[in-house]
Structure formats: C-alpha cells, structure tokens
C-alpha positions, 0 to 999 in steps of 0.5 A: 417377261412383261405381260404386255410383251407376251400379249404383243407377241401372241397377238402378232403370231395369231396372224399366222392363222391366215396361212392355214384358215380361210379369211372370207367366204361368199355363199350363194343360196337359191332354190335350184341349189339345195346345198348352197354354192360357196367360195372360201377366200384365203390370203393365197387362193380361192377354194371350194366350200363344197366340191366343184362349187367354184366350177358351178359358180363359173358355169352359172355366171357365164350365162349372165356374162360375168368373168370366171373366177380366176385361179390366182390374182396378184394379191395372192402373191402380195398378201402372204408377204405382207402378213409375214412382215407384219408378224415378224415386225410385231414379234420384234416390237413385242421383244423390244417392249416399247408400248408406243411402237405397239400403237404404230403396229396397230395403226399399220395393221388397221390401215393394211386391213382397210386397204385389203377390204377396199381392194376386195370391194374393187374386185367384187365390183369389177366381177359383178359389173364388168359383164360381157354384153354378148352374154346369153342372158341380159338383165336390166335395171328399171332404168334400162341400165345393165343389172350388176351382180356384185356380191355384198362386201359384208352381209347378205344381199338378194341378186335375182333369185339368189341370196348372196352372203359375204362373211369372215371365216376363222382366219379373219376371226383369229386375226381380229383376236390378234389385233385385239390382243395387241390393243390390250398389250398397248394399254397394259404397256402404258400402265407398266411404263408408269410403274 
C-alpha cells in the first residue's frame, strides 16, 4: 500500500480519539479555590476536571446570574455523527488513494472545525452575557452596562478575581495530528502520482 494511503487512513482514524479523550478544557483559578475548578468538554458531554467542579461552578455562577451548565446540548448529538462520518469518509478516500480527494477531506474537516469553534464561541458568549437581571450580585462595566463573564475562546483572561483558562485537551491534539498526517498524505500522494 502506498505511503500516502496509509497516512490518509491513519490520519482519519485519529479522529476516533475524540470519542475517548476530552476536546477542550475551561479552568477557573481564584484565591478561594486552592484547587482550580475545571470543566472538560467532550464531543458528547461535559465532565468535571475534579469531582464536583461543574456543581461548584454552577453554584458560583448563580450569584452573578449566569445560566447553569446544562447536562446536555444539541451539539452533543450532532458532533459524534459528524466525526464518525468524517472518519469513514477519510478511510474510504484513503483506500481510493486519489490525492486530490485528500485535499477535499482536509478542506471539509477544516471548515467543520471552524464551524465548531464558532459554535463554541456563541455558546460561551450566551453563557457569559445572557445574565439574570435579578441575580444576587450585579456587576457593571465603567460605562454602566452589565459586566459579561464570558470565558476566553482560547487562552487566559481575568474575570473579576478569577483567571479563566481555555485550552485544547488530548482529543484536540490527536485530531490536529490526524489532520496534519492527512496534509502530509496529500503532498506525498501528489509526488506519487507523478512517478
């Protein structure tokens, strides 16, 4: 089997790691929490970084009028199906061995990744800005508008006395590695087609 085919198939199969490992993590650090609170985001669920983290985040956020972190969201039904389709499609394209189709798969997975990050941003924005006006504590910006509590999409950000961190987890890194392998497969396949 040609090297490009193997790389395309292996790269596609690496997406299966998303069914096992978390995709993303949001962590909140503050002086009153010696062990930071954290939430792992999988393609089909939210989970505690440490026991009871989500419960504690919900209790804390209640005071400023933030919504509770739900047990499930519609994306948790959609993402696993999309990932499974991309794996099957990638393996099928790898077996076909047509390097131009590798590029189609790469563009498609990148577009889906961008759409997923945009959806994540919208969810974070709503979560951090759609506050209950009757909350126990109301914080205002210097201009008098209600303060938002949106965590960063990527990186770290100060929110009152908290430092919020938002970074990829092992599932995302394995997915990036898979996409990288498919890019390599495309260029190797291009060379192989000229031989």
